[in-house]
C-alpha positions as CSV (number, residue, x, y, z in Angstrom):
1,M,2.5,9.5,25.6
2,S,2.1,9.8,21.9
3,Q,-1.1,11.7,21.0
4,G,-1.6,10.6,17.4
5,L,-4.5,11.5,15.1
6,L,-7.2,10.2,17.4
7,S,-6.6,12.9,20.0
8,R,-8.0,15.7,17.9
9,R,-11.7,14.9,18.3
10,P,-14.0,12.8,20.4
11,A,-14.8,9.4,18.9
12,A,-17.8,9.2,16.7
13,T,-20.5,6.7,17.6
14,G,-22.1,4.3,15.2
15,R,-25.2,6.6,15.0
16,A,-25.6,9.3,12.4
17,P,-24.6,12.7,13.9
18,M,-27.2,15.2,14.7
19,G,-27.6,17.7,11.9
20,W,-27.3,15.2,9.1
21,S,-29.7,15.8,6.3
22,R,-32.4,13.3,5.3
23,S,-30.3,12.3,2.2
24,A,-27.3,11.7,4.4
25,R,-29.3,9.4,6.8
26,H,-31.0,7.4,4.1
27,G,-28.3,7.4,1.4
28,P,-27.2,10.3,-0.7
29,G,-27.9,10.3,-4.4
30,L,-25.2,10.1,-7.1
31,R,-25.1,13.9,-7.5
32,D,-24.5,14.3,-3.8
33,R,-21.8,11.7,-3.9
34,L,-20.0,13.3,-6.8
35,A,-20.0,16.6,-4.9
36,R,-18.2,14.8,-2.1
37,V,-15.4,13.2,-4.2
38,D,-11.8,14.2,-3.4
39,W,-11.1,15.2,-7.0
40,I,-7.5,16.0,-6.3
41,L,-6.9,12.5,-5.0
42,L,-8.8,11.0,-7.9
43,A,-6.9,13.1,-10.5
44,A,-3.5,12.1,-9.0
45,V,-4.4,8.4,-9.0
46,L,-5.6,8.5,-12.6
47,A,-2.4,10.4,-13.6
48,I,-0.2,7.8,-11.9
49,V,-2.1,4.9,-13.6
50,C,-1.8,6.5,-17.0
51,L,1.9,7.2,-16.6
52,G,2.4,3.7,-15.2
53,T,0.7,2.2,-18.3
54,L,3.2,4.0,-20.5
55,L,6.1,2.7,-18.5
56,V,4.9,-0.9,-18.5
57,A,4.3,-0.6,-22.3
58,S,7.9,0.6,-22.8
59,A,9.3,-2.1,-20.5
60,T,7.4,-4.9,-22.3
61,R,7.5,-3.6,-25.9
62,D,10.0,-6.1,-27.3
63,S,9.5,-9.4,-25.4
64,L,6.3,-9.2,-23.3
65,S,4.0,-7.1,-25.4
66,G,1.0,-9.2,-24.5
67,L,1.0,-7.9,-21.0
68,V,-0.1,-4.4,-21.9
69,P,-3.8,-5.4,-22.7
70,R,-3.8,-7.5,-19.5
71,H,-2.5,-4.5,-17.6
72,L,-5.3,-2.4,-19.0
73,V,-7.8,-5.0,-17.9
74,N,-6.4,-5.0,-14.4
75,I,-6.8,-1.3,-14.3
76,G,-10.4,-1.5,-15.4
77,I,-11.2,-4.1,-12.8
78,G,-9.4,-2.1,-10.1
79,L,-11.3,1.1,-11.0
80,G,-14.6,-0.9,-10.8
81,L,-13.6,-2.1,-7.3
82,M,-12.7,1.4,-6.3
83,I,-16.0,2.8,-7.4
84,T,-17.9,0.0,-5.6
85,V,-16.2,0.7,-2.3
86,W,-16.7,4.4,-2.8
87,L,-20.4,4.1,-3.4
88,I,-21.4,1.6,-0.7
89,D,-22.7,2.9,2.7
90,H,-20.0,3.5,5.3
91,R,-21.8,1.2,7.7
92,M,-21.5,-1.6,5.2
93,V,-17.8,-1.0,5.0
94,R,-17.5,-1.8,8.7
95,I,-19.7,-4.8,8.4
96,L,-17.6,-6.2,5.6
97,A,-14.2,-5.4,7.3
98,P,-14.1,-8.8,9.2
99,V,-15.1,-10.6,6.0
100,V,-12.2,-9.0,4.2
101,Y,-9.8,-9.9,7.0
102,L,-10.9,-13.5,7.2
103,A,-10.8,-13.9,3.4
104,S,-7.3,-12.6,3.4
105,V,-6.2,-15.0,6.1
106,V,-7.8,-17.9,4.3
107,G,-6.0,-16.9,1.1
108,L,-2.6,-16.8,2.9
109,V,-3.2,-20.2,4.4
110,L,-4.1,-21.6,0.9
111,V,-0.9,-20.2,-0.5
112,L,1.1,-22.2,2.0
113,V,-0.9,-25.3,1.1
114,M,-1.3,-25.1,-2.6
115,G,0.5,-22.0,-3.8
116,S,3.1,-21.8,-6.5
117,T,6.7,-20.5,-6.0
118,V,7.7,-17.4,-8.0
119,N,11.2,-15.8,-7.6
120,G,11.9,-17.9,-4.5
121,S,8.7,-17.0,-2.6
122,K,5.6,-19.2,-2.3
123,S,3.2,-16.2,-2.7
124,W,0.8,-17.0,-5.6
125,I,-2.3,-19.1,-6.1
126,D,-3.1,-20.2,-9.7
127,L,-6.8,-20.0,-10.5
128,G,-7.1,-21.3,-14.0
129,G,-5.5,-18.7,-16.2
130,F,-5.4,-16.1,-13.4
131,S,-2.8,-15.8,-10.6
132,A,-3.6,-14.0,-7.3
133,Q,-1.2,-12.9,-4.6
134,P,-3.2,-12.8,-1.3
135,S,-0.4,-11.0,0.5
136,E,-1.3,-7.8,-1.4
137,F,-4.8,-7.9,-0.1
138,A,-3.5,-8.7,3.4
139,K,-2.1,-5.1,3.5
140,L,-5.5,-3.6,3.3
141,A,-7.0,-6.3,5.5
142,V,-4.6,-5.6,8.3
143,V,-5.3,-1.8,8.1
144,I,-9.0,-2.1,8.2
145,G,-8.8,-4.9,10.8
146,M,-6.8,-2.8,13.2
147,A,-9.0,0.2,12.6
148,L,-12.2,-1.8,13.3
149,V,-10.8,-3.3,16.5
150,L,-9.8,0.1,17.8
151,A,-13.1,1.6,16.8
152,E,-15.2,-1.1,18.5
153,R,-13.1,-0.9,21.7
154,T,-13.1,2.9,22.1
155,E,-16.4,4.2,20.6
156,G,-18.8,5.1,23.4
157,R,-16.1,5.2,26.1
158,W,-13.7,7.9,24.8
159,R,-10.7,8.3,27.1
160,G,-8.5,10.5,24.9
161,R,-5.8,7.8,24.7
162,V,-5.1,4.3,23.6
163,G,-4.6,1.8,26.4
164,S,-2.4,-1.3,26.5
165,G,-5.4,-3.6,25.9
166,D,-6.2,-1.7,22.7
167,V,-2.7,-1.9,21.5
168,F,-2.5,-5.7,22.2
169,A,-5.8,-6.3,20.4
170,M,-4.5,-4.4,17.3
171,L,-1.2,-6.3,17.4
172,L,-3.1,-9.6,17.6
173,V,-5.1,-8.7,14.5
174,A,-1.9,-7.9,12.6
175,A,0.2,-10.8,13.9
176,L,-1.6,-13.7,12.1
177,P,-1.2,-12.3,8.5
178,V,2.4,-11.3,9.2
179,V,3.3,-14.7,10.5
180,L,1.7,-16.4,7.4
181,I,3.6,-14.0,5.1
182,V,6.9,-14.7,6.8
183,L,6.4,-18.4,6.3
184,Q,6.1,-17.9,2.5
185,P,8.7,-16.2,2.9
186,D,7.9,-12.8,1.5
187,L,10.3,-10.4,3.0
188,G,9.2,-7.3,1.1
189,T,5.6,-7.6,2.1
190,T,6.6,-8.3,5.7
191,L,8.6,-5.0,5.8
192,V,5.7,-3.1,4.3
193,L,3.3,-4.6,6.8
194,G,5.6,-3.9,9.7
195,A,5.9,-0.2,8.7
196,T,2.1,0.0,8.2
197,V,1.4,-1.5,11.6
198,F,3.8,0.9,13.3
199,G,2.2,3.8,11.5
200,V,-1.3,2.8,12.4
201,L,-0.3,2.5,16.1
202,A,1.5,5.8,16.0
203,A,-1.5,7.5,14.4
204,A,-3.8,6.0,17.0
205,G,-1.9,7.6,19.8
206,T,-0.1,4.5,21.1
207,P,2.2,5.3,24.1
208,R,5.9,5.8,23.1
209,R,7.0,2.9,25.3
210,W,4.9,0.6,23.1
211,L,6.4,2.0,19.9
212,G,9.9,1.7,21.3
213,A,9.3,-1.9,22.3
214,L,8.0,-2.7,18.9
215,V,11.1,-1.3,17.2
216,V,13.4,-3.3,19.5
217,G,11.2,-6.4,19.0
218,A,11.4,-6.0,15.2
219,V,15.2,-5.8,15.2
220,A,15.4,-8.9,17.5
221,A,13.0,-10.8,15.2
222,A,15.1,-9.9,12.2
223,V,18.3,-11.2,13.8
224,L,16.5,-14.3,15.0
225,A,15.1,-15.0,11.5
226,V,18.6,-14.9,10.0
227,A,20.0,-17.0,12.8
228,L,17.3,-19.7,12.4
229,G,17.5,-19.8,8.6
230,V,13.9,-18.5,8.1
231,L,15.1,-16.4,5.2
232,E,16.2,-18.0,2.0
233,D,19.8,-17.7,0.9
234,Y,19.0,-15.4,-1.9
235,Q,17.3,-13.0,0.5
236,V,20.3,-12.9,2.8
237,D,22.5,-12.4,-0.3
238,R,20.4,-9.3,-1.3
239,F,21.0,-7.7,2.1
240,L,24.7,-8.4,1.9
241,A,24.7,-6.9,-1.6
242,F,22.9,-3.9,-0.3
243,T,25.6,-3.3,2.3
244,D,28.3,-3.8,-0.4
245,P,27.1,-3.5,-4.0
246,D,30.5,-4.7,-5.3
247,L,30.3,-7.9,-3.3
248,D,28.6,-9.9,-6.1
249,P,28.1,-7.6,-9.1
250,R,27.0,-10.5,-11.4
251,G,24.7,-12.1,-8.8
252,A,22.8,-10.5,-6.0
253,G,24.1,-7.0,-6.8
254,Y,23.3,-7.2,-10.5
255,N,19.8,-5.8,-10.3
256,V,20.8,-2.8,-8.3
257,Q,23.8,-2.0,-10.5
258,Q,21.8,-2.2,-13.7
259,A,19.0,-0.1,-12.2
260,R,21.3,2.6,-11.2
261,I,22.9,2.6,-14.6
262,A,19.5,3.0,-16.2
263,I,18.5,5.8,-14.0
264,G,21.8,7.6,-14.4
265,N,21.4,7.4,-18.2
266,G,18.3,9.5,-18.1
267,G,19.9,12.7,-16.9
268,L,17.6,15.7,-16.5
269,F,15.2,15.2,-19.4
270,G,15.6,11.5,-20.2
271,Q,16.3,9.6,-23.4
272,G,12.7,9.7,-24.5
273,L,9.7,7.4,-24.0
274,F,10.3,4.0,-25.6
275,D,13.9,5.0,-26.3
276,G,15.8,4.0,-23.2
277,S,19.0,2.1,-24.1
278,Q,19.0,-0.1,-21.0
279,T,15.3,-0.7,-21.2
280,R,15.3,-1.7,-24.9
281,A,18.3,-4.0,-24.3
282,G,16.6,-5.7,-21.4
283,F,19.5,-5.3,-19.0
284,V,17.3,-4.5,-16.0
285,P,15.5,-7.7,-14.7
286,E,11.8,-7.5,-13.8
287,Q,11.5,-4.0,-15.2
288,H,7.8,-4.1,-15.7
289,T,7.1,-5.0,-12.1
290,D,9.7,-4.4,-9.3
291,F,12.0,-2.1,-11.3
292,V,9.5,-0.1,-13.3
293,F,10.8,3.1,-11.8
294,T,14.0,2.6,-13.7
295,V,12.0,3.1,-16.9
296,A,10.8,6.5,-15.7
297,G,14.3,7.5,-14.6
298,E,16.0,6.5,-17.9
299,E,13.3,7.6,-20.4
300,L,11.7,10.6,-18.7
301,G,14.8,11.7,-16.7
302,L,14.9,13.5,-13.4
303,L,11.9,15.7,-14.3
304,G,9.7,12.8,-15.3
305,A,10.7,10.6,-12.4
306,G,10.3,13.5,-10.1
307,L,6.8,14.1,-11.4
308,L,5.9,10.5,-10.6
309,I,7.2,10.9,-7.1
310,A,5.3,14.1,-6.7
311,L,2.0,12.5,-7.8
312,L,2.5,9.7,-5.2
313,G,3.1,12.5,-2.7
314,V,-0.2,14.0,-3.6
315,V,-1.9,10.7,-2.9
316,L,-0.3,10.5,0.5
317,W,-1.2,14.2,1.3
318,R,-4.8,13.6,0.5
319,A,-4.9,10.4,2.5
320,L,-3.5,12.1,5.6
321,R,-5.8,15.1,5.1
322,I,-8.8,12.7,5.0
323,A,-7.5,11.0,8.2
324,V,-7.1,14.3,10.0
325,R,-10.5,15.7,9.0
326,T,-12.8,12.8,9.8
327,D,-14.4,12.5,13.2
328,D,-14.9,8.7,12.8
329,I,-12.2,6.5,14.6
330,F,-12.5,3.7,12.0
331,G,-12.1,6.1,9.1
332,R,-9.3,8.1,10.8
333,V,-7.2,5.0,11.5
334,A,-7.9,3.3,8.2
335,A,-7.0,6.4,6.2
336,A,-3.7,6.9,8.2
337,G,-2.9,3.2,7.7
338,I,-3.4,3.4,4.0
339,A,-1.1,6.4,3.8
340,C,1.6,4.5,5.7
341,W,1.2,1.4,3.5
342,I,1.3,3.2,0.2
343,G,4.0,5.7,1.3
344,F,6.4,3.1,2.7
345,Q,5.9,0.7,-0.2
346,A,6.6,3.4,-2.7
347,F,9.7,4.4,-0.7
348,Q,10.9,0.8,-0.6
349,N,10.4,0.3,-4.3
350,I,12.0,3.5,-5.5
351,G,14.7,3.1,-2.8
352,M,15.8,-0.3,-4.1
353,C,16.0,1.1,-7.6
354,L,18.3,3.9,-6.4
355,G,20.4,1.5,-4.2
356,I,19.3,3.1,-0.9
357,M,17.1,0.2,0.2
358,P,17.7,-3.6,-0.2
359,V,16.0,-5.4,-3.0
360,T,12.9,-7.1,-1.6
361,G,10.6,-7.4,-4.6
362,V,7.6,-5.1,-3.9
363,P,5.7,-3.4,-6.7
364,L,5.4,0.4,-7.1
365,P,1.8,1.2,-6.2
366,L,-0.5,2.0,-9.1
367,V,2.5,1.7,-11.5
368,S,3.9,-1.8,-11.6
369,Y,2.3,-4.5,-13.7
370,G,0.3,-6.9,-11.5
371,G,-3.4,-7.4,-10.9
372,S,-3.3,-8.2,-7.1
373,S,-1.4,-5.0,-6.3
374,M,-3.5,-2.9,-8.5
375,F,-6.7,-4.2,-7.1
376,A,-5.6,-3.8,-3.5
377,V,-4.4,-0.2,-3.9
378,L,-7.5,0.9,-5.8
379,L,-9.7,-0.7,-3.2
380,A,-7.9,1.4,-0.7
381,I,-8.4,4.5,-2.8
382,G,-12.1,3.7,-2.9
383,L,-12.1,3.4,0.9
384,L,-10.4,6.8,1.2
385,Q,-13.1,8.4,-1.1
386,N,-15.8,6.7,1.1
387,I,-14.4,8.2,4.3
388,H,-14.0,11.6,2.6
389,G,-17.6,11.5,1.4
390,R,-19.0,10.7,4.8
391,T,-16.9,13.5,6.4
392,A,-18.2,16.0,3.8
393,A,-21.8,14.9,4.5
394,T,-21.8,16.4,8.0
395,P,-22.1,20.2,8.6
396,A,-18.8,20.3,10.4
397,G,-17.2,18.3,7.6
398,R,-18.5,20.6,4.9
399,L,-17.2,23.6,6.8
400,A,-13.7,22.0,7.2
401,L,-13.5,20.9,3.6
402,S,-14.6,24.2,2.2
């Protein structure tokens, strides 16, 4: 049986632990909250956002220059959302979790009813001059939904393991958003959610037989989706081009070939910010969104692109550290789920730029242009800070974090 992160400590109850100070029970002040911030996580996030802004500016300098101010606005709104989630009481986070989940599901339903199609996927809702992609928020909704279900089912009756009923309940929470996203169809987000759900279950201590069955079921579902024509032709062509990049170099394989050329041009030190030849010529499609990593590879070289990957690694390290050190089941599973989500999505995005993963159209977290992705990831960072702050408020937490 897989032990997971939950096996390290007994589950926390909904009551404040003995030994909490009066300020912890009645709400810490701003000075106390600042003392409990994970500054390494915050510094890494801000560094990624700043570097991403430069990359977006370079990718859009000639033809899409108006997007940079909008990108900065998206960052500002996202940081505001992050601070809001960080500051609210942890009990309110659990109260709002079902609301976030239901809102996400409603948004996914509305996309199928009245959404607009972009790049072959019906994933967007137009709200006046603003477009939203509910599937980005569904990633966070699935994580906190699964975490809440497990916490509600196990708190007060700790058994040291996750039972079949718990696993089924978590899978049921994840199933509805996944099915709605498959119907769009949004293959990239489906893959990210699948990896996230698997990671949450593994971190929760799900028995290995369940994890093995999920892998087999996912492979069978993928084969069935292709056989029944659920995937669009262009999505199937992308997978074929991934297996053989020379199959259609001017069609499905064009993006990957141009991305690899751009990254290869960068060498060790890069061609210089705003001076990438492939970037300036506009050979790489969607370079400010899905293929923004190619700008880093071409203009900043191996060292600059490696720095970006290292910063993303720091975010994952801090998220997993928060998951391990908290004694709250909801916080533990949510933090682990966020790490799985951001980690796999970053791997998928960078991998498709390098040709080691199929092109699926997912943004690079905290880097790519796009409000929905930026808002969702920064909300998740705010939740990580909230969980970290609660852990640091307890005597045991302060000892562990010192």
